C-alpha positions in Angstrom: 152.6 -100.4 -7.2 155.6 -98.6 -7.6 153.2 -95.9 -9.4 151.4 -95.7 -6.2 154.7 -94.9 -3.8 155.3 -92.4 -6.2 152.1 -90.5 -6.3 152.5 -90.7 -2.0 156.1 -89.7 -1.5 155.8 -86.7 -3.7 153.2 -85.3 -2.4 154.8 -85.5 1.3 157.8 -84.6 -0.4 156.6 -81.5 -1.9 153.5 -80.7 -0.6 152.2 -79.4 -3.3 147.9 -78.5 -3.7 145.9 -81.3 -4.5 144.9 -80.0 -8.2 148.7 -80.1 -9.0 148.6 -83.5 -7.3 146.3 -84.6 -9.6 147.4 -82.7 -12.8 150.7 -84.3 -12.6 149.8 -87.7 -12.4 146.5 -87.3 -14.7 143.7 -87.1 -12.4 141.0 -85.0 -10.9 141.4 -83.2 -7.3 138.3 -85.2 -6.2 140.2 -88.3 -7.1 143.8 -87.2 -5.7 142.2 -86.1 -2.3 140.8 -89.5 -2.2 143.8 -91.4 -3.0 145.9 -89.0 -0.7 144.0 -90.2 1.9 144.4 -93.3 1.5 147.6 -93.5 0.4 148.7 -91.1 3.4 147.2 -93.8 6.1 149.2 -96.4 4.5 153.0 -95.2 4.4 152.3 -94.1 7.9 150.7 -97.5 9.1 153.8 -98.8 6.9 156.7 -96.5 8.9 154.4 -97.8 12.2 155.0 -101.0 11.9 158.7 -100.7 11.4 159.0 -98.3 13.9 160.6 -95.8 11.8 157.5 -92.3 11.8 160.1 -89.9 12.9 160.1 -87.8 15.9 157.3 -85.4 16.8 158.4 -83.6 20.2 161.8 -83.3 21.5 161.1 -86.2 24.6 160.4 -89.2 21.6 163.6 -87.8 20.0 165.7 -88.0 23.0 163.9 -91.6 24.0 165.0 -92.7 20.3 168.8 -91.4 20.4 168.9 -92.9 24.0 168.1 -96.6 22.5 171.0 -99.2 23.0 172.6 -99.9 19.7 171.6 -103.9 20.0 168.1 -102.7 19.5 168.2 -100.7 16.6 168.6 -103.4 14.0 167.1 -102.2 10.5 167.7 -98.1 10.7 168.7 -95.6 13.0 166.0 -92.7 13.6 165.4 -90.0 10.9 167.3 -87.1 12.4 168.1 -83.7 10.1 170.1 -80.9 10.8 170.9 -78.1 9.0 173.8 -76.6 8.0 175.3 -73.1 7.1 174.9 -73.0 2.9 178.9 -72.6 1.1 178.6 -69.6 -0.8 177.7 -70.4 -4.1 180.5 -70.1 -7.0 177.8 -69.3 -9.4 179.3 -65.7 -11.1 176.5 -62.9 -10.1 174.4 -61.0 -12.9 175.2 -56.9 -11.8 172.0 -55.2 -12.8 172.4 -51.5 -14.6 171.1 -48.7 -11.9 169.6 -47.0 -15.8 166.7 -49.9 -15.3 166.4 -49.9 -11.6 162.0 -48.9 -11.1 161.1 -48.3 -7.8 157.8 -46.6 -6.7 157.5 -43.2 -5.4 154.3 -40.9 -3.9 153.3 -38.5 -5.7 153.2 -35.0 -3.8 149.4 -34.8 -4.8 147.1 -37.1 -2.9 144.6 -39.0 -4.8 141.0 -38.7 -4.1 140.4 -42.2 -3.5 142.9 -43.6 -1.5 145.1 -41.9 0.9 148.9 -42.8 -0.7 149.5 -43.4 -4.5 152.5 -45.1 -5.7 153.4 -44.9 -9.7 156.5 -46.3 -10.9 159.6 -44.3 -11.6 163.1 -45.1 -13.6 165.8 -43.3 -11.7 168.2 -41.7 -14.1 172.2 -42.8 -13.9 
């Protein structure tokens, strides 16, 4: 049962393509598709039975937040807020201007397209 729970929770959290999910768990794409649909419905039903489904609309969220505290015995609604990220303390990698490659238009137009591109290395 733990493997089945890991299978569906990893799918819901990371949202990989079904072929990748099958590869991670050693099964074919078709088999992964079958299990994803089966266990996603079971997970949804289990969360609904415990009244733990996340709010999908602003009205549902307002209703969940306005419930009295005595009614909420198991857990509070799932609410996530995003804040600004702190500045990273990791050292930045400086790039040399000698190795920078950019695309520039040719002076002479190509006969097959309206503009042609070529890679040019900028001098320092």
